[in-house]
C-alpha positions as CSV (number, residue, x, y, z in Angstrom):
1,X,-62.3,14.2,54.8
2,X,-59.6,16.5,53.4
3,X,-55.9,16.1,53.3
4,X,-53.7,17.1,56.2
5,X,-52.3,20.0,54.2
6,X,-55.8,21.4,53.8
7,X,-56.6,20.8,57.4
8,X,-53.6,22.8,58.5
9,X,-54.7,25.7,56.1
10,X,-58.2,25.7,57.6
11,X,-56.7,25.7,61.1
12,X,-54.4,28.6,60.3
13,X,-57.2,30.6,58.7
14,X,-59.5,29.8,61.7
15,X,-56.8,31.3,64.0
16,X,-55.9,34.4,61.8
17,X,-59.3,35.6,60.4
18,X,-60.9,36.6,63.7
19,X,-57.8,38.7,64.5
20,X,-58.3,40.7,61.3
21,X,-61.5,42.2,63.0
22,X,-59.6,43.3,66.2
23,X,-58.7,46.8,65.0
24,X,-62.4,47.5,64.7
25,X,-63.1,46.6,68.3
26,X,-61.3,49.7,69.6
27,X,-58.2,49.9,71.8
28,X,-60.2,50.9,75.0
29,X,-62.7,48.1,74.5
30,X,-60.0,45.6,73.7
31,X,-58.1,46.5,76.9
32,X,-61.3,46.5,79.0
33,X,-62.5,43.0,78.1
34,X,-59.1,41.3,77.4
35,X,-58.5,40.2,81.0
36,X,-61.8,38.3,81.4
37,X,-61.4,36.8,77.9
38,X,-57.8,35.7,78.7
39,X,-58.9,34.1,81.9
40,X,-61.7,32.2,80.0
41,X,-59.0,31.1,77.5
42,X,-57.0,29.7,80.4
43,X,-60.2,28.0,81.7
44,X,-60.8,26.5,78.2
45,X,-57.2,25.1,78.1
46,X,-57.9,23.3,81.4
47,X,-61.2,22.1,80.0
48,X,-59.5,20.9,76.8
49,X,-57.1,18.8,78.9
50,X,-59.9,17.3,80.9
51,X,-62.0,16.7,77.8
52,X,-59.1,14.9,76.1
53,X,-58.7,12.6,79.1
54,X,-62.4,11.9,79.4
55,X,-62.9,11.6,75.6
56,X,-65.6,14.2,75.5
57,X,-64.4,15.3,72.0
58,X,-61.6,14.3,69.7
59,X,-59.2,16.5,67.7
60,X,-57.2,14.1,65.4
61,X,-55.0,16.9,64.1
62,X,-52.3,17.9,66.5
63,X,-50.4,21.1,65.9
64,X,-47.5,19.9,68.0
65,X,-47.2,16.9,70.3
66,X,-48.4,17.5,73.9
67,X,-50.3,20.7,72.9
68,X,-54.1,20.6,72.8
69,X,-55.6,21.0,69.4
70,X,-58.2,23.5,70.5
71,X,-55.6,26.3,70.8
72,X,-56.4,27.7,67.4
73,X,-60.1,27.8,68.4
74,X,-59.4,29.3,71.8
75,X,-56.9,32.0,70.7
76,X,-58.6,32.7,67.4
77,X,-62.4,32.9,67.2
78,X,-63.1,32.4,71.0
79,X,-61.0,35.2,72.4
80,X,-61.9,37.8,69.7
81,X,-65.5,36.6,69.6
82,X,-65.8,37.0,73.4
83,X,-64.5,40.6,73.2
84,X,-66.9,41.5,70.4
85,X,-69.9,40.0,72.3
86,X,-68.9,41.7,75.5
87,X,-68.5,45.0,73.7
88,X,-72.1,45.0,72.5
89,X,-73.8,43.2,75.4
90,X,-72.0,44.3,78.5
91,X,-74.5,45.4,81.1
92,X,-77.3,43.8,79.1
93,X,-77.5,40.3,80.6
94,X,-80.5,39.1,78.7
95,X,-79.0,40.3,75.4
96,X,-75.7,38.6,76.4
97,X,-77.4,35.3,77.0
98,X,-79.4,35.5,73.8
99,X,-76.3,36.3,71.7
100,X,-74.3,33.5,73.3
101,X,-77.2,31.0,72.7
102,X,-77.2,31.9,69.0
103,X,-73.4,31.8,68.7
104,X,-73.1,28.5,70.7
105,X,-76.0,26.9,68.8
106,X,-74.3,27.9,65.5
107,X,-71.0,26.3,66.7
108,X,-72.6,23.2,68.1
109,X,-75.0,22.3,65.2
110,X,-73.3,23.8,62.1
111,X,-69.6,24.5,62.7
112,X,-69.0,21.2,64.6
113,X,-70.6,19.3,61.7
114,X,-68.2,21.0,59.3
115,X,-65.3,20.3,61.7
116,X,-66.3,16.6,61.6
117,X,-66.6,16.7,57.8
118,X,-63.0,18.0,57.3
119,X,-61.6,15.8,60.0
120,X,-60.7,18.5,62.5
121,X,-62.9,17.6,65.5
122,X,-65.8,15.5,66.6
123,X,-67.8,14.8,69.7
124,X,-67.1,11.4,71.3
125,X,-68.7,11.0,74.8
126,X,-70.5,14.4,74.9
127,X,-73.8,14.9,73.2
128,X,-74.5,18.2,71.3
129,X,-77.0,19.1,74.0
130,X,-74.4,18.6,76.8
131,X,-72.0,20.7,74.8
132,X,-74.6,23.4,74.5
133,X,-75.1,23.3,78.3
134,X,-71.3,23.5,78.8
135,X,-71.2,26.6,76.5
136,X,-74.0,28.2,78.4
137,X,-72.2,27.7,81.8
138,X,-69.0,29.1,80.4
139,X,-70.9,32.1,78.9
140,X,-72.5,32.9,82.2
141,X,-69.2,32.5,84.0
142,X,-67.5,34.8,81.5
143,X,-69.9,37.7,82.1
144,X,-69.7,37.3,85.9
145,X,-65.9,37.4,85.7
146,X,-65.9,40.5,83.5
147,X,-68.2,42.2,86.0
148,X,-66.0,41.2,88.9
149,X,-62.8,42.3,87.1
150,X,-64.4,45.7,86.3
151,X,-65.3,46.3,89.9
152,X,-61.7,45.7,91.1
């Protein structure tokens, strides 16, 4: 466990660091995949509220009262990571699935362990396998949404 001051530093870094890579995405690509990624962020916020009520996972560090603690993850690495993944895998479904499996496995089995170690988050009623399935469903949904939004 680390102190609350250190946890807050980690959370701030977790939010800011991915955004430092955003200029390298390209303005056109960023605009192209931002709507689908924002919609998925909205979905993740709803999922976070449900997960908190059902005790799927636990985030003991609250940024502010009545605000879900996943927001730095959602609007940091998730949104930027989604845009990067879509940039390199859009139109290549098999590559998209493989990339997401690698990223989700890294998150589930390595990053989540580190989150638990520093006291930021831990799974409660959801196994790592079920979390992996949840990630896979969300990844598939994200690519379908991006395709649909591109067709409109």
